[in-house]
C-alpha positions as CSV (number, residue, x, y, z in Angstrom):
1,M,0.0,0.0,0.0
2,E,1.2,3.5,-0.9
3,Q,0.6,6.5,1.2
4,V,1.3,10.2,0.6
5,F,1.5,12.4,3.7
6,K,1.2,16.0,2.6
7,N,0.8,19.5,4.0
8,G,3.1,18.9,6.9
9,R,6.5,20.1,8.0
10,F,8.5,16.9,8.1
11,Y,11.8,17.2,9.9
12,S,14.8,14.9,9.3
13,L,17.3,15.3,12.2
14,G,20.7,14.5,10.8
15,R,24.1,15.2,12.4
16,L,24.8,17.9,9.8
17,G,21.6,19.7,10.6
18,V,17.8,19.8,10.4
19,R,16.1,19.4,7.0
20,C,12.4,20.2,6.4
21,Y,10.2,18.6,3.7
22,E,6.7,19.2,2.5
23,A,5.6,15.6,2.0
24,I,6.7,12.0,2.3
25,V,5.8,8.9,0.4
26,V,5.4,5.6,2.3
27,R,5.1,2.2,0.8
28,D,4.2,-0.9,2.9
29,G,5.2,1.0,6.0
30,V,8.6,2.2,4.8
31,I,9.6,5.7,3.8
32,Q,10.3,5.9,0.1
33,Y,10.7,9.6,-0.6
34,L,10.8,13.0,1.2
35,G,10.5,16.2,-0.8
36,S,8.3,18.9,-2.1
37,L,4.6,18.1,-2.9
38,D,5.1,19.1,-6.5
39,S,7.9,16.5,-7.0
40,I,5.7,13.6,-5.8
41,N,4.0,11.3,-8.4
42,P,1.8,9.0,-6.3
43,G,0.8,5.6,-7.7
44,L,-2.7,4.7,-8.7
45,G,-4.9,4.2,-5.6
46,A,-2.4,5.8,-3.2
47,E,-3.9,7.0,0.1
48,T,-3.4,10.7,0.7
49,I,-3.3,12.0,4.3
50,D,-3.4,15.8,4.9
51,L,-1.6,16.8,8.1
52,G,-2.9,20.3,8.2
53,G,0.5,22.1,8.2
54,R,1.6,20.5,11.5
55,M,5.1,19.7,12.6
56,V,6.2,16.1,12.1
57,V,9.3,14.5,13.7
58,P,10.7,11.0,14.0
59,S,8.7,9.3,16.7
60,F,10.4,9.2,20.1
61,T,12.6,6.6,21.7
62,D,12.5,6.5,25.5
63,S,16.0,5.3,26.1
64,H,15.6,4.5,29.8
65,I,12.3,3.2,31.2
66,H,11.0,0.6,33.6
67,F,8.3,-0.5,31.3
68,L,6.5,-3.2,33.2
69,T,6.9,-1.4,36.5
70,F,5.3,1.7,34.8
71,G,2.4,-0.4,33.5
72,L,1.8,-2.0,36.9
73,S,2.1,1.4,38.7
74,L,-0.9,2.6,36.7
75,S,-3.1,0.3,38.9
76,S,-1.3,0.6,42.2
77,V,-1.0,3.1,45.0
78,R,0.6,6.3,43.5
79,L,2.4,8.6,46.0
80,D,4.1,11.0,43.5
81,G,4.1,14.6,44.8
82,L,2.0,13.8,47.9
83,S,2.6,15.3,51.3
84,R,3.4,13.0,54.2
85,A,-0.2,13.2,55.4
86,A,-1.7,12.5,52.0
87,A,0.7,9.6,51.3
88,L,-0.2,8.0,54.6
89,E,-3.9,8.5,54.0
90,A,-3.5,6.8,50.5
91,V,-1.8,3.8,52.2
92,A,-4.5,3.6,54.8
93,E,-7.2,3.5,52.2
94,A,-5.4,0.7,50.3
95,H,-4.9,-1.1,53.6
96,E,-8.6,-1.0,54.4
97,Q,-9.5,-2.5,51.0
98,C,-7.0,-5.4,50.9
99,R,-7.6,-8.9,52.2
100,A,-6.0,-10.0,55.5
101,G,-2.3,-10.7,55.0
102,E,-2.2,-9.3,51.4
103,W,0.7,-7.0,50.7
104,V,0.0,-3.3,50.2
105,T,2.5,-1.8,47.6
106,G,3.0,1.7,46.4
107,R,5.5,3.9,44.6
108,G,6.7,7.4,44.3
109,F,7.0,8.9,47.8
110,N,9.5,11.7,48.1
111,F,10.4,12.3,51.7
112,N,12.7,15.2,50.7
113,L,9.5,17.2,50.4
114,W,8.5,16.4,54.0
115,G,11.2,18.1,56.0
116,D,14.3,16.8,57.7
117,D,12.8,13.6,59.3
118,W,13.4,10.3,57.6
119,P,10.3,8.0,57.3
120,T,10.0,5.3,59.9
121,K,7.9,2.1,60.3
122,G,6.0,3.8,63.1
123,W,4.4,6.3,60.7
124,L,3.0,3.4,58.7
125,D,2.1,1.3,61.7
126,E,-0.3,4.0,62.9
127,W,-2.2,4.0,59.6
128,A,-1.7,0.4,58.3
129,P,-1.0,-1.9,61.3
130,M,-2.2,-5.3,60.0
131,S,-1.1,-6.1,56.5
132,P,2.6,-5.8,55.3
133,V,3.2,-2.5,53.5
134,V,6.2,-1.8,51.2
135,L,6.5,1.6,49.5
136,T,9.2,2.4,46.9
137,A,10.8,5.8,46.9
138,K,10.5,8.1,43.9
139,D,14.1,7.3,42.9
140,G,13.6,3.6,43.2
141,H,16.6,3.2,45.4
142,M,14.9,2.9,48.8
143,I,11.9,1.2,50.3
144,W,9.9,2.0,53.4
145,V,8.0,-0.7,55.2
146,N,5.9,-1.2,58.3
147,S,6.4,-3.6,61.2
148,A,4.1,-6.2,59.7
149,A,6.4,-6.3,56.6
150,L,9.5,-6.8,58.8
151,K,7.7,-9.6,60.6
152,A,6.6,-11.3,57.3
153,C,10.2,-11.1,56.1
154,G,11.8,-12.3,59.4
155,I,13.9,-9.2,59.6
156,T,15.2,-8.3,63.1
157,N,18.0,-6.4,64.7
158,E,20.1,-9.5,64.0
159,T,19.6,-9.3,60.3
160,A,22.9,-8.6,58.6
161,T,23.3,-5.7,56.1
162,P,24.2,-7.0,52.6
163,L,27.2,-5.6,50.8
164,G,26.2,-2.5,48.8
165,G,23.1,-1.8,50.9
166,E,21.9,-0.2,54.1
167,I,19.3,-1.0,56.7
168,T,18.6,2.1,58.7
169,R,18.6,1.3,62.4
170,D,17.8,3.2,65.7
171,I,20.3,3.5,68.5
172,H,19.4,0.0,69.7
173,G,20.1,-1.6,66.3
174,E,16.4,-2.1,65.5
175,P,15.5,-1.6,61.8
176,T,13.5,1.6,61.4
177,G,11.7,0.6,58.2
178,L,14.0,2.0,55.5
179,F,16.1,-0.3,53.2
180,K,18.5,1.1,50.6
181,E,20.0,-0.4,47.5
182,T,20.8,-4.1,47.8
183,A,19.2,-4.3,51.2
184,M,15.8,-3.8,49.5
185,E,16.0,-7.3,48.3
186,L,15.6,-8.6,51.9
187,V,12.0,-7.4,51.6
188,L,11.2,-7.5,47.9
189,R,12.0,-11.2,47.5
190,H,9.1,-12.0,49.8
191,I,6.5,-10.2,47.8
192,P,4.6,-12.5,45.4
193,E,5.1,-11.7,41.7
194,P,2.0,-10.2,40.1
195,P,0.0,-12.7,38.1
196,L,1.0,-13.0,34.4
197,D,-2.4,-11.8,33.3
198,R,-1.9,-8.6,35.2
199,C,1.5,-8.2,33.7
200,V,0.2,-8.6,30.2
201,E,-2.4,-6.0,30.9
202,A,0.3,-3.7,32.3
203,V,2.2,-4.0,29.1
204,R,-0.9,-3.0,27.2
205,L,-1.4,0.0,29.4
206,A,2.3,1.1,29.2
207,V,2.2,0.8,25.4
208,A,-0.9,3.0,25.2
209,E,0.4,5.6,27.6
210,C,3.8,5.8,25.9
211,T,2.3,6.0,22.4
212,A,0.0,8.9,23.6
213,H,3.3,10.8,24.3
214,G,4.7,10.1,20.8
215,I,6.9,7.2,21.9
216,T,7.1,4.1,19.7
217,A,10.3,2.6,21.0
218,V,11.7,2.1,24.5
219,H,14.9,0.7,26.1
220,N,13.6,-1.3,29.0
221,M,15.8,-1.6,32.1
222,E,14.1,-4.5,33.9
223,G,14.6,-8.2,34.5
224,S,13.1,-11.6,33.7
225,L,9.5,-10.8,34.7
226,A,9.3,-8.0,32.1
227,W,10.8,-10.4,29.5
228,R,8.1,-13.0,30.2
229,A,5.3,-10.4,30.2
230,L,6.4,-8.9,26.9
231,Q,6.7,-12.3,25.2
232,E,3.3,-13.4,26.6
233,A,1.7,-10.2,25.4
234,E,3.1,-10.8,21.9
235,S,2.1,-14.4,22.0
236,R,-1.5,-13.6,22.9
237,N,-2.0,-10.5,20.8
238,G,0.5,-10.7,18.0
239,P,3.4,-8.3,17.3
240,M,3.0,-4.9,19.0
241,D,3.0,-1.7,17.1
242,F,5.9,-0.8,19.3
243,R,9.7,-1.5,19.6
244,V,11.4,-2.7,22.8
245,W,15.1,-3.0,23.4
246,L,15.6,-5.2,26.5
247,T,18.4,-5.5,29.0
248,A,19.2,-8.4,31.3
249,G,20.6,-7.9,34.8
250,A,24.2,-8.6,35.6
251,E,23.1,-11.7,37.5
252,N,22.1,-13.2,34.2
253,L,25.3,-12.4,32.3
254,D,26.7,-16.0,32.6
255,N,23.4,-17.4,31.3
256,A,23.3,-15.0,28.4
257,L,26.9,-15.8,27.4
258,A,26.2,-19.6,27.7
259,L,23.3,-19.2,25.3
260,G,25.4,-17.2,22.9
261,L,23.2,-14.2,23.1
262,K,24.5,-11.0,21.5
263,T,23.0,-7.6,21.2
264,G,20.5,-7.3,18.5
265,F,19.1,-10.8,18.8
266,G,15.3,-10.8,18.1
267,S,13.0,-9.0,15.8
268,D,12.5,-5.4,14.8
269,R,9.8,-5.2,17.6
270,M,11.6,-6.9,20.4
271,R,15.4,-7.2,20.7
272,F,18.0,-8.1,23.3
273,G,20.2,-5.1,24.0
274,G,22.7,-5.5,26.8
275,I,23.5,-6.1,30.4
276,K,22.3,-3.7,33.1
277,V,24.6,-3.1,36.0
278,F,24.3,-0.8,39.0
279,A,27.4,1.1,40.1
280,D,25.8,3.2,42.9
281,G,22.5,4.5,44.2
282,A,20.7,7.8,43.8
283,L,20.7,11.4,44.9
284,G,17.3,11.3,46.6
285,S,18.3,8.5,49.0
286,R,21.8,10.0,49.3
287,T,23.3,6.7,48.0
288,A,24.9,8.0,44.8
289,A,28.7,7.4,45.1
290,M,30.6,10.6,45.5
291,L,34.3,11.7,45.1
292,K,33.7,14.1,48.0
293,P,31.0,13.8,50.7
294,Y,27.6,15.2,50.4
295,E,27.5,18.8,51.6
296,G,27.8,19.1,55.4
297,T,28.3,15.3,56.0
298,E,30.9,12.6,55.8
299,N,28.6,10.5,53.6
300,H,30.1,9.4,50.3
301,G,27.1,7.3,49.2
302,L,27.0,3.6,48.5
303,T,29.0,1.3,46.2
304,V,26.7,-1.3,44.6
305,T,29.2,-2.8,42.2
306,D,32.8,-1.9,43.1
307,A,35.6,-1.0,40.6
308,N,37.1,-4.5,40.5
309,E,33.8,-6.2,39.9
310,M,32.9,-3.6,37.3
311,H,36.1,-4.4,35.4
312,R,35.2,-8.1,35.5
313,I,31.6,-7.5,34.2
314,V,32.6,-5.2,31.4
315,A,35.4,-7.5,30.2
316,Q,33.2,-10.6,30.3
317,A,30.1,-8.9,28.7
318,N,32.1,-7.0,26.0
319,G,34.2,-10.1,25.3
320,G,31.0,-12.0,24.5
321,G,29.7,-9.3,22.2
322,I,27.3,-7.7,24.7
323,P,27.4,-4.0,25.7
324,V,26.8,-2.8,29.2
325,A,24.3,-0.2,30.4
326,V,25.6,0.9,33.7
327,H,23.6,2.9,36.2
328,A,25.9,5.6,37.6
329,I,24.7,8.8,39.2
330,G,27.5,10.1,41.5
331,D,30.8,11.5,40.1
332,A,32.8,8.7,41.7
333,A,30.6,6.0,40.2
334,N,30.8,7.6,36.7
335,R,34.6,7.7,37.0
336,W,35.1,4.0,37.9
337,V,32.6,2.9,35.2
338,L,34.6,4.9,32.6
339,D,37.8,3.5,34.0
340,A,36.5,0.0,33.5
341,I,35.4,0.6,29.9
342,E,38.7,2.3,29.1
343,S,40.6,-0.7,30.7
344,C,38.8,-3.6,29.2
345,G,35.8,-2.5,27.1
346,D,35.2,-3.1,23.4
347,R,34.7,0.3,21.8
348,S,33.0,-1.2,18.8
349,L,30.0,-2.0,21.1
350,R,27.5,0.6,22.3
351,N,28.4,0.7,26.0
352,R,26.4,3.2,27.9
353,I,26.2,5.0,31.2
354,E,22.6,5.4,32.4
355,H,21.9,8.8,34.1
356,A,25.4,10.2,34.3
357,Q,23.9,12.8,36.6
358,L,27.0,14.3,38.2
359,L,30.3,14.3,36.4
360,S,33.7,15.6,37.3
361,P,34.8,18.1,34.5
362,Q,37.8,15.8,34.0
363,D,35.5,12.9,32.9
364,I,33.2,14.7,30.4
365,N,35.5,14.3,27.3
366,R,36.0,10.6,28.1
367,F,32.5,9.6,26.9
368,E,33.3,10.5,23.3
369,S,36.9,9.2,23.4
370,L,35.7,5.8,24.8
371,G,32.6,5.6,22.6
372,V,30.3,5.6,25.6
373,T,26.7,6.9,25.2
374,A,25.4,9.2,27.9
375,S,21.8,7.8,28.4
376,V,20.3,10.7,30.3
377,Q,16.9,11.8,31.5
378,P,16.3,15.5,31.2
379,T,13.3,15.7,33.4
380,H,15.5,14.8,36.4
381,C,17.4,18.0,35.9
382,P,14.8,20.6,37.1
383,Q,13.0,18.1,39.3
384,D,16.2,17.5,41.3
385,R,17.7,21.0,41.1
386,Y,16.7,22.1,44.6
387,M,17.8,18.8,46.2
388,A,21.1,18.9,44.2
389,D,21.9,22.4,45.4
390,V,21.5,21.3,49.0
391,H,23.4,18.0,48.8
392,W,25.9,18.6,45.9
393,G,26.4,22.4,46.3
394,K,28.5,24.1,43.7
395,R,29.4,20.7,42.2
396,S,25.9,20.9,40.5
397,R,27.5,23.1,37.8
398,F,28.3,19.8,36.1
399,A,25.1,18.0,37.0
400,Y,22.9,17.0,34.1
401,A,25.6,18.5,31.8
402,F,23.8,18.1,28.5
403,R,25.5,21.0,26.7
404,S,29.0,20.0,27.9
405,L,28.5,16.4,26.8
406,L,27.2,17.4,23.3
407,D,30.0,19.9,22.8
408,S,32.5,17.2,23.7
409,G,31.2,15.1,20.8
410,A,29.6,12.5,23.0
411,S,26.5,10.5,21.8
412,V,23.5,11.5,24.0
413,A,20.3,9.5,24.2
414,F,17.3,10.9,26.1
415,G,14.8,8.9,28.2
416,S,12.5,9.4,31.2
417,D,13.3,6.8,33.9
418,C,9.5,6.4,34.1
419,P,7.8,5.8,36.5
420,V,10.4,7.7,38.5
421,E,9.5,10.7,36.3
422,T,6.7,11.2,33.8
423,C,7.2,9.7,30.3
424,S,6.0,13.0,28.7
425,V,8.5,13.8,26.0
426,L,7.3,17.4,25.8
427,T,8.0,17.9,29.6
428,A,11.5,16.4,29.0
429,L,12.2,18.7,26.0
430,Y,11.2,21.7,28.1
431,S,13.5,20.5,30.9
432,A,16.5,20.2,28.5
433,V,15.9,23.5,26.6
434,F,15.0,25.7,29.6
435,R,16.4,23.9,32.6
436,R,13.5,24.7,34.8
437,R,10.3,22.9,35.8
438,I,7.5,23.1,33.2
439,D,5.1,24.3,36.0
440,E,7.6,27.0,37.2
441,P,7.9,29.1,34.0
442,D,8.9,32.2,35.9
443,T,12.0,30.7,37.7
444,D,15.5,31.2,36.4
445,S,17.2,28.5,34.4
446,W,19.3,26.3,36.5
447,Y,22.9,26.5,35.3
448,P,21.8,27.9,31.9
449,A,25.2,27.2,30.3
450,E,24.0,23.6,30.1
451,R,20.9,24.4,28.1
452,I,20.6,22.8,24.6
453,T,18.5,23.6,21.6
454,V,15.1,22.1,20.6
455,A,16.7,20.4,17.6
456,E,19.4,18.8,19.8
457,A,16.8,17.6,22.3
458,L,14.6,16.2,19.6
459,R,17.6,14.4,18.1
460,A,18.5,12.9,21.4
461,Y,15.0,11.6,21.7
462,S,15.0,9.9,18.3
463,V,18.3,9.5,16.4
464,G,20.2,9.3,19.8
465,G,18.0,6.5,21.0
466,A,18.4,4.5,17.8
467,Y,22.2,5.0,17.9
468,A,22.4,3.8,21.5
469,A,20.8,0.6,20.5
470,G,22.9,0.1,17.4
471,E,19.8,0.7,15.2
472,E,20.6,4.0,13.6
473,L,21.1,2.5,10.1
474,W,17.5,1.3,9.9
475,R,15.3,3.4,12.2
476,G,15.2,6.6,14.3
477,N,14.9,9.3,11.7
478,L,12.8,10.4,8.7
479,L,14.9,9.0,5.8
480,P,14.2,6.8,2.8
481,G,14.3,3.1,3.7
482,M,13.4,3.6,7.4
483,P,10.0,2.7,8.9
484,A,7.4,5.4,8.8
485,D,7.5,5.9,12.6
486,F,6.6,9.6,13.2
487,T,4.9,11.9,15.6
488,V,2.7,14.9,14.7
489,L,2.8,17.9,17.0
490,S,0.2,20.6,17.3
491,E,2.8,23.4,17.3
492,N,6.1,24.0,15.6
493,I,8.4,24.0,18.6
494,L,11.6,24.3,16.5
495,E,10.5,27.7,15.4
496,R,8.9,28.7,18.7
497,P,10.4,26.8,21.7
498,E,8.3,28.9,24.1
499,L,5.2,27.0,22.9
500,I,6.4,23.6,24.3
501,P,4.1,23.8,27.4
502,D,1.1,24.4,25.1
503,T,2.0,21.7,22.5
504,H,0.2,18.4,22.2
505,V,0.9,15.1,20.5
506,D,-1.8,15.1,17.8
507,S,-1.2,11.8,16.2
508,V,1.4,9.0,16.0
509,Y,2.2,6.6,13.2
510,F,4.0,3.3,13.4
511,S,5.2,1.8,10.1
512,G,2.7,4.1,8.4
513,R,-0.3,3.0,10.6
514,Q,-1.9,5.5,12.8
515,V,-1.6,4.2,16.4
516,F,-2.7,7.3,18.3
517,Q,-5.1,10.2,17.6
518,R,-5.7,12.9,20.1
519,S,-9.3,13.5,21.0
520,A,-10.8,16.8,20.0
């Protein structure tokens, strides 16, 4: 089938600049031609679609998402942005509705908004005394539980703290209800997995929500349950109008190598990507690994995978043809990951650092020289700005250093870290271009020297994501021979960036098929 999409402003986002076209011709889901409307000679019976003069860009790739977790979160207790009182009331309501002994789970609390006190099990015990409760922090690197959960997991003051984790305790050594990094597994392993039917439905919900934001491809940073859910969803419903690049945890590296898996194995809809590794924690939980302590403390954060083990994983994975995608937030963690890739990495592979939130100026140029993609999430920048100023101080000059990374020649791919942050691409674009929160338009840009242009931000959300997955030769842009995956926006934000907050995703196409249309 041939289609002619006309009366649009079609933007191709190449390294050498942005090119705009009046129309494109698509045959059997693949772009055949871009050019002026006068130069097109459609075949007999070609379908013509008039886009009303709107802006059209390559559909977006979210290069860092927790896809199944996001889908499941859409039907669980949501604590994002809630005050302490409102969060506890939400937990109490869920507690009242659950069956005896059933776990109450929730996600998104941000205790940094609640003052100086760290949450305790006592707060939850008052509101939810009977059933075990486990709540995941906004950054995903800490959980908060009640006494019933501690009892269900057999956790006492005798429970040892695992390497790379922390159990907060009172002066008597009693757990207070907070578990950080690897210590979270002491609780999480006791929570029953959600039924496969619920996971399949969660995949459907996540696809629909992402597509509504113009996203048709994601890089998923989850484990085996997500793999099973995605495969089951495809088995039941057929191939999705969506592309997923999957990672496997470092604990599965030996299995992947034994099977002979290499990056790219799979189909154009679902492919194996690389090995996910955690170097450190996060800013919100004060577990990101730092070269110097957090402001006013002696805390350097936590090491989840130390330098020696990081070298071993990089050497083993790259030696087997598998790139690594390493979570590193603090400047110390980013340095030892770069050291490992420099020492024993294969630069022909698309190794990546996920987040790269705080960098030493000495390490910025190393991304390009080592061929490491900076997989970053622009919405974190303004959302974390006040917290970063408190805990990182003047070091924040090189936090979320998008301009510096691009100027160094580094490959940059944008994502959301959803459900930690919203998957709204327009919110992320605003964050990268203006470096302030989209709901705080009158505030100053935070370290404005690190602002980037709309074109650069759009490229990081399309071409950059395809490059990070090794797919730039066949998708990620509007070019002949590539799938007709594109997003239609209500405003031309390249010409008027200030309109980003008022812009909508009007429609989305996947291989030439419309998969989303905004309601009037």
